[in-house]
Backbone as CSV, one residue per row, in Angstrom:
resi,resn,N_x,N_y,N_z,CA_x,CA_y,CA_z,C_x,C_y,C_z
1,MET,-11.608,36.762,-8.624,-11.578,38.207,-8.584,-11.084,38.714,-9.922
2,SER,-11.808,39.657,-10.469,-11.396,40.206,-11.755,-11.881,41.628,-11.884
3,ALA,-11.396,42.280,-12.913,-11.834,43.637,-13.215,-13.293,43.583,-13.652
4,PRO,-13.997,44.723,-13.608,-15.405,44.716,-13.972,-15.692,44.086,-15.336
5,ASP,-14.769,44.231,-16.275,-15.004,43.650,-17.598,-14.539,42.199,-17.677
6,GLY,-14.097,41.640,-16.548,-13.660,40.259,-16.499,-12.225,40.063,-16.938
7,GLN,-11.527,41.113,-17.312,-10.153,41.015,-17.792,-9.207,41.609,-16.754
8,TRP,-8.031,41.027,-16.662,-6.992,41.588,-15.812,-6.171,42.550,-16.629
9,SER,-5.960,43.733,-16.103,-5.101,44.676,-16.803,-3.998,45.119,-15.858
10,ALA,-2.792,44.976,-16.314,-1.639,45.362,-15.512,-0.458,45.534,-16.457
11,PRO,0.555,46.272,-16.024,1.743,46.413,-16.856,2.376,45.056,-17.131
12,PRO,3.082,44.906,-18.252,3.747,43.637,-18.553,4.642,43.202,-17.399
13,GLY,4.602,41.918,-17.071,5.420,41.385,-15.993,4.830,41.592,-14.616
14,ASP,3.681,42.191,-14.515,3.047,42.454,-13.223,1.587,42.046,-13.339
15,ASP,1.185,41.057,-12.591,-0.179,40.572,-12.714,-1.138,41.198,-11.702
16,ALA,-0.730,42.283,-11.046,-1.587,42.908,-10.045,-2.486,43.968,-10.676
17,LEU,-3.730,43.931,-10.301,-4.722,44.918,-10.713,-4.988,45.830,-9.526
18,ILE,-5.026,47.126,-9.755,-5.394,48.075,-8.701,-6.768,48.601,-9.046
19,ARG,-7.664,48.539,-8.065,-9.045,48.961,-8.293,-9.642,49.483,-7.000
20,PRO,-10.740,50.252,-7.120,-11.452,50.675,-5.916,-12.019,49.451,-5.201
21,ALA,-11.913,49.438,-3.899,-12.499,48.360,-3.107,-13.999,48.588,-2.991
22,ASP,-14.722,47.499,-2.791,-16.151,47.615,-2.508,-16.449,46.831,-1.228
23,VAL,-17.683,46.831,-0.815,-18.028,46.204,0.465,-17.740,44.708,0.464
24,ASP,-17.721,44.085,-0.700,-17.379,42.663,-0.765,-15.916,42.405,-0.441
25,ASP,-15.095,43.436,-0.428,-13.671,43.305,-0.142,-13.328,43.486,1.339
26,VAL,-14.286,43.876,2.158,-13.985,44.223,3.557,-13.287,43.078,4.283
27,ALA,-13.812,41.872,4.212,-13.205,40.747,4.932,-11.792,40.483,4.445
28,ALA,-11.571,40.532,3.134,-10.238,40.281,2.587,-9.254,41.368,3.001
29,VAL,-9.703,42.626,3.041,-8.823,43.718,3.455,-8.484,43.583,4.944
30,CYS,-9.470,43.251,5.760,-9.199,43.043,7.192,-8.229,41.876,7.395
31,ALA,-8.421,40.790,6.654,-7.522,39.639,6.758,-6.108,40.024,6.316
32,PHE,-6.008,40.835,5.274,-4.710,41.326,4.820,-4.022,42.079,5.959
33,GLY,-4.749,43.001,6.601,-4.179,43.761,7.706,-3.723,42.863,8.844
34,GLU,-4.546,41.903,9.214,-4.192,40.976,10.293,-2.963,40.150,9.937
35,ALA,-2.836,39.785,8.668,-1.717,38.944,8.247,-0.410,39.717,8.131
36,HIS,-0.465,40.963,7.705,0.768,41.662,7.355,1.177,42.795,8.290
37,VAL,0.236,43.480,8.882,0.601,44.649,9.690,1.397,44.278,10.940
38,PRO,0.950,43.322,11.760,1.761,42.999,12.948,3.168,42.517,12.600
39,ALA,3.287,41.668,11.602,4.612,41.154,11.224,5.525,42.281,10.743
40,HIS,4.943,43.251,10.048,5.734,44.374,9.556,6.182,45.284,10.694
41,TYR,5.251,45.610,11.583,5.541,46.600,12.612,6.234,46.067,13.857
42,ALA,6.078,44.805,14.177,6.651,44.283,15.420,8.142,44.588,15.564
43,PRO,8.959,44.368,14.533,10.383,44.694,14.701,10.651,46.195,14.829
44,LEU,9.736,47.008,14.335,9.936,48.460,14.344,9.459,49.123,15.628
45,ILE,8.280,48.697,16.085,7.643,49.402,17.209,7.257,48.477,18.353
46,GLY,7.555,47.191,18.234,7.217,46.218,19.264,5.907,45.505,18.954
47,ALA,5.797,44.277,19.431,4.645,43.426,19.125,3.335,44.008,19.647
48,GLU,3.351,44.553,20.845,2.115,45.097,21.423,1.593,46.289,20.609
49,ALA,2.474,47.215,20.284,2.059,48.378,19.490,1.633,47.941,18.087
50,ALA,2.299,46.928,17.538,1.935,46.422,16.210,0.526,45.838,16.220
51,CYS,0.191,45.096,17.236,-1.172,44.540,17.347,-2.203,45.647,17.521
52,ARG,-1.834,46.701,18.233,-2.759,47.837,18.385,-3.059,48.502,17.050
53,GLN,-2.120,48.445,16.130,-2.374,49.011,14.802,-3.533,48.284,14.123
54,VAL,-3.572,46.977,14.248,-4.651,46.211,13.618,-5.968,46.452,14.335
55,THR,-5.968,46.330,15.653,-7.229,46.489,16.384,-7.748,47.919,16.306
56,GLY,-6.854,48.883,16.137,-7.280,50.271,16.076,-7.663,50.766,14.697
57,TRP,-7.034,50.206,13.643,-7.188,50.800,12.317,-7.637,49.845,11.221
58,TRP,-7.833,48.591,11.526,-8.240,47.618,10.509,-9.540,46.922,10.902
59,ARG,-10.385,47.608,11.655,-11.675,47.034,12.059,-12.628,47.017,10.866
60,PRO,-13.473,45.996,10.773,-14.402,45.889,9.640,-15.249,47.138,9.418
61,GLU,-15.721,47.760,10.480,-16.574,48.941,10.289,-15.801,50.106,9.676
62,GLN,-14.523,50.232,10.014,-13.700,51.286,9.416,-13.411,50.988,7.950
63,ILE,-13.076,49.762,7.666,-12.776,49.368,6.285,-14.034,49.487,5.429
64,HIS,-15.167,49.069,5.968,-16.450,49.173,5.248,-16.754,50.633,4.925
65,ALA,-16.609,51.508,5.906,-16.896,52.936,5.691,-15.984,53.524,4.612
66,ALA,-14.714,53.144,4.625,-13.782,53.655,3.613,-14.156,53.145,2.218
67,ALA,-14.565,51.895,2.118,-14.971,51.336,0.826,-16.219,52.043,0.305
68,VAL,-17.209,52.231,1.167,-18.455,52.894,0.762,-18.181,54.328,0.314
69,ALA,-17.240,54.992,0.977,-16.915,56.386,0.653,-16.023,56.505,-0.592
70,GLY,-15.585,55.380,-1.139,-14.694,55.435,-2.302,-13.284,55.853,-1.949
71,ARG,-12.863,55.590,-0.714,-11.547,56.019,-0.230,-10.611,54.845,0.044
72,LEU,-10.907,53.692,-0.565,-10.110,52.496,-0.333,-9.819,51.822,-1.669
73,LEU,-8.550,51.527,-1.900,-8.123,50.836,-3.111,-7.439,49.535,-2.714
74,VAL,-7.565,48.531,-3.579,-6.856,47.278,-3.360,-6.024,46.958,-4.597
75,ALA,-4.904,46.312,-4.354,-4.114,45.683,-5.411,-4.337,44.195,-5.220
76,GLU,-4.689,43.512,-6.296,-4.959,42.085,-6.167,-4.435,41.333,-7.379
77,THR,-4.204,40.064,-7.160,-3.802,39.170,-8.240,-4.816,38.038,-8.316
78,PRO,-4.943,37.412,-9.472,-5.890,36.307,-9.589,-5.531,35.130,-8.678
79,SER,-4.240,34.909,-8.443,-3.841,33.742,-7.669,-3.792,33.976,-6.159
80,VAL,-3.466,35.197,-5.730,-3.288,35.472,-4.301,-4.478,36.218,-3.704
81,GLY,-5.094,37.091,-4.462,-6.133,37.973,-3.928,-5.507,39.304,-3.578
82,VAL,-5.885,39.875,-2.443,-5.395,41.196,-2.046,-3.913,41.118,-1.686
83,VAL,-3.112,41.933,-2.376,-1.671,42.003,-2.116,-1.239,43.420,-1.736
84,GLY,-2.191,44.355,-1.721,-1.880,45.727,-1.341,-3.147,46.495,-1.031
85,VAL,-3.002,47.516,-0.193,-4.132,48.334,0.245,-3.682,49.785,0.348
86,ALA,-4.539,50.683,-0.106,-4.327,52.123,0.102,-5.654,52.720,0.554
87,GLN,-5.624,53.468,1.644,-6.816,54.154,2.141,-6.481,55.616,2.327
88,HIS,-7.402,56.480,1.917,-7.145,57.916,2.033,-8.413,58.649,2.458
89,ALA,-8.224,59.908,2.775,-9.320,60.811,3.127,-9.062,62.137,2.434
90,VAL,-10.117,62.906,2.238,-10.008,64.212,1.593,-10.614,65.249,2.520
91,ASP,-9.888,66.363,2.659,-10.378,67.495,3.441,-10.055,68.762,2.654
92,GLY,-11.045,69.239,1.919,-10.838,70.436,1.107,-9.845,70.189,0.002
93,ALA,-8.779,70.979,-0.037,-7.769,70.879,-1.091,-6.644,69.915,-0.726
94,GLU,-6.825,69.168,0.361,-5.772,68.275,0.829,-6.315,66.856,0.986
95,ALA,-5.506,65.882,0.608,-5.832,64.479,0.824,-4.728,63.867,1.678
96,VAL,-5.091,62.851,2.454,-4.140,62.162,3.313,-4.253,60.659,3.058
97,ILE,-3.126,60.021,2.801,-3.090,58.559,2.720,-2.839,58.051,4.137
98,TYR,-3.795,57.280,4.653,-3.663,56.724,6.000,-3.167,55.284,5.998
99,LYS,-3.370,54.588,4.907,-2.863,53.224,4.786,-2.228,53.079,3.410
100,LEU,-1.040,52.517,3.379,-0.393,52.125,2.140,0.483,50.927,2.490
101,TYR,-0.027,49.744,2.202,0.640,48.509,2.599,0.685,47.540,1.437
102,LEU,1.795,46.795,1.354,1.952,45.745,0.362,2.352,44.448,1.043
103,ASP,1.874,43.352,0.495,2.347,42.034,0.888,3.856,42.040,0.640
104,PRO,4.677,41.603,1.599,6.132,41.647,1.408,6.597,40.945,0.134
105,GLY,5.904,39.912,-0.286,6.285,39.202,-1.498,6.039,39.990,-2.773
106,PHE,5.331,41.127,-2.654,5.019,41.939,-3.820,5.699,43.301,-3.778
107,ARG,6.594,43.501,-2.834,7.347,44.753,-2.790,8.413,44.748,-3.873
108,GLY,8.814,45.934,-4.286,9.856,46.049,-5.290,9.373,45.812,-6.708
109,ARG,8.067,45.763,-6.910,7.495,45.536,-8.242,6.785,46.770,-8.793
110,GLY,6.929,47.887,-8.097,6.289,49.113,-8.566,4.849,49.290,-8.108
111,LEU,4.361,48.397,-7.239,2.970,48.519,-6.778,2.765,49.706,-5.845
112,GLY,3.755,50.043,-5.025,3.620,51.192,-4.132,3.374,52.475,-4.912
113,PRO,4.250,52.790,-5.880,3.999,53.982,-6.694,2.680,53.904,-7.467
114,ARG,2.323,52.710,-7.932,1.041,52.566,-8.642,-0.145,52.817,-7.710
115,LEU,-0.063,52.366,-6.469,-1.141,52.646,-5.516,-1.251,54.146,-5.243
116,ILE,-0.109,54.812,-5.073,-0.146,56.262,-4.858,-0.759,56.947,-6.071
117,ALA,-0.352,56.543,-7.263,-0.908,57.135,-8.487,-2.409,56.882,-8.580
118,ALA,-2.853,55.701,-8.160,-4.291,55.395,-8.185,-5.048,56.274,-7.191
119,VAL,-4.457,56.511,-6.023,-5.086,57.429,-5.062,-5.212,58.806,-5.697
120,VAL,-4.107,59.310,-6.263,-4.126,60.634,-6.890,-5.192,60.681,-7.986
121,GLY,-5.262,59.638,-8.793,-6.241,59.595,-9.873,-7.680,59.555,-9.398
122,SER,-7.891,59.121,-8.166,-9.251,59.041,-7.629,-9.687,60.314,-6.906
123,LEU,-8.774,61.253,-6.742,-9.084,62.464,-5.979,-9.939,63.426,-6.802
124,PRO,-10.824,64.142,-6.136,-11.628,65.126,-6.861,-10.780,66.308,-7.327
125,ALA,-11.258,66.978,-8.359,-10.591,68.194,-8.835,-10.497,69.178,-7.675
126,GLY,-9.436,69.916,-7.657,-9.251,70.912,-6.603,-8.360,70.440,-5.471
127,VAL,-8.114,69.137,-5.367,-7.171,68.639,-4.364,-5.781,68.845,-4.945
128,ASP,-4.984,69.661,-4.261,-3.676,69.995,-4.822,-2.506,69.610,-3.929
129,ARG,-2.817,68.830,-2.889,-1.758,68.442,-1.962,-2.084,67.059,-1.409
130,LEU,-1.059,66.214,-1.328,-1.220,64.860,-0.806,-0.269,64.679,0.362
131,CYS,-0.819,64.239,1.479,-0.029,64.015,2.691,-0.012,62.527,3.024
132,ILE,0.970,62.148,3.784,1.088,60.761,4.227,1.799,60.779,5.567
133,GLU,1.539,59.784,6.393,2.211,59.719,7.687,2.765,58.326,7.898
134,HIS,3.825,58.248,8.723,4.415,56.960,9.069,5.130,57.089,10.402
135,PHE,5.357,55.949,11.029,6.118,55.949,12.266,7.569,56.294,11.980
136,ALA,8.167,57.050,12.872,9.575,57.424,12.714,10.470,56.190,12.644
137,GLY,10.095,55.132,13.322,10.880,53.902,13.312,10.808,53.132,12.012
138,ASN,9.926,53.537,11.115,9.755,52.837,9.842,10.626,53.508,8.773
139,ASN,11.911,53.249,8.849,12.868,53.878,7.936,12.623,53.499,6.484
140,ARG,12.195,52.265,6.254,11.926,51.829,4.883,10.805,52.671,4.270
141,ALA,9.730,52.895,5.030,8.633,53.729,4.536,9.115,55.150,4.297
142,GLY,9.894,55.691,5.228,10.402,57.046,5.068,11.211,57.203,3.789
143,ALA,12.080,56.236,3.497,12.897,56.301,2.289,12.025,56.183,1.035
144,PHE,11.021,55.300,1.086,10.114,55.145,-0.052,9.359,56.443,-0.318
145,TYR,8.780,57.036,0.727,8.002,58.261,0.538,8.886,59.396,0.037
146,GLU,10.122,59.443,0.513,11.052,60.463,0.022,11.305,60.274,-1.477
147,ARG,11.509,59.019,-1.904,11.709,58.754,-3.335,10.477,59.145,-4.152
148,GLU,9.312,59.079,-3.531,8.060,59.415,-4.218,7.733,60.909,-4.134
149,GLY,8.657,61.715,-3.608,8.500,63.161,-3.610,7.838,63.754,-2.383
150,PHE,7.642,62.975,-1.338,7.037,63.494,-0.104,8.127,64.057,0.796
151,GLU,7.960,65.309,1.201,8.928,65.968,2.075,8.382,66.040,3.492
152,VAL,9.266,65.889,4.470,8.861,65.956,5.874,8.362,67.349,6.199
153,GLU,7.192,67.406,6.808,6.624,68.687,7.251,6.717,68.851,8.757
154,ARG,6.479,67.754,9.461,6.546,67.833,10.919,6.650,66.418,11.488
155,VAL,7.043,66.348,12.745,7.079,65.091,13.476,6.305,65.307,14.760
156,ASP,5.271,64.489,14.940,4.466,64.563,16.165,5.010,63.548,17.165
157,PRO,5.541,64.025,18.298,6.094,63.099,19.288,5.004,62.201,19.876
158,ASN,5.372,60.954,20.115,4.458,60.031,20.766,4.435,60.339,22.253
159,PRO,3.253,60.341,22.870,3.168,60.672,24.302,3.974,59.735,25.202
160,SER,4.246,58.514,24.728,5.002,57.555,25.549,6.473,57.927,25.645
161,GLY,6.925,58.822,24.757,8.337,59.174,24.733,9.168,58.234,23.869
162,ARG,8.547,57.204,23.302,9.261,56.277,22.422,9.374,56.913,21.044
163,SER,10.568,57.330,20.679,10.759,58.078,19.440,10.406,57.268,18.195
164,GLU,10.518,55.942,18.235,10.151,55.137,17.071,8.649,55.197,16.788
165,LEU,7.864,55.622,17.800,6.419,55.764,17.637,5.998,57.193,17.286
166,ASP,6.975,58.101,17.177,6.647,59.450,16.707,6.044,59.326,15.311
167,VAL,5.133,60.217,14.978,4.489,60.182,13.664,5.115,61.260,12.783
168,VAL,5.682,60.819,11.667,6.300,61.710,10.693,5.254,62.028,9.631
169,TRP,4.974,63.307,9.442,4.029,63.762,8.419,4.813,64.308,7.237
170,ARG,4.466,63.821,6.054,5.108,64.250,4.816,4.030,64.739,3.855
171,ALA,4.437,65.549,2.883,3.474,66.050,1.889,4.182,66.295,0.566
172,ARG,3.377,66.292,-0.474,3.860,66.704,-1.795,2.720,67.414,-2.500
173,ASP,3.088,68.396,-3.298,2.095,69.123,-4.082,1.697,68.271,-5.277
174,LEU,0.454,68.424,-5.692,-0.072,67.720,-6.867,-0.249,68.708,-7.986
175,PRO,-0.119,68.250,-9.212,-0.391,69.146,-10.333,-1.864,69.552,-10.341
176,ARG,-2.133,70.744,-10.814,-3.504,71.236,-10.910,-4.315,70.346,-11.839
177,ARG,-5.505,69.956,-11.376,-6.425,69.170,-12.200,-7.766,69.854,-12.201
178,HIS,-8.490,69.744,-13.265,-9.794,70.400,-13.363,-10.887,69.377,-13.489
């Protein structure tokens, strides 16, 4: 796996490349989700709900559609392959990040902020607001998004009454781009 020009480009000390995903990446992105999402979420929301995250949101047809639409980015290394994923959608002047995940071994290296910056850089002119959502039980994600300038806008209660499954919606304004 390499950049289109065959060269890896990344900041010094970081061998991860962030690039738009294509249809050839669908299997690797799905495998990434299967490998990392349940392990991440099980302690937060329970094993059953964690598995539902994969079966509900990491299906090949969904990942394929996001790649074709240009709404899926991957972080990859030459030795490991996919180590991070960001998926977003655009609705008028607003974009929403629906997936932002890193391999635990690659956290703390600045890839999360780089993935967010790559999403922002891929947005069409006129998008001036970026939203993101996470489970209330995911305190680590909440703290990360807060550090990245996302402020809580609302919390949607989960119908089960389990507060850790409530969905926290955050947003931040983007600078005007033309």
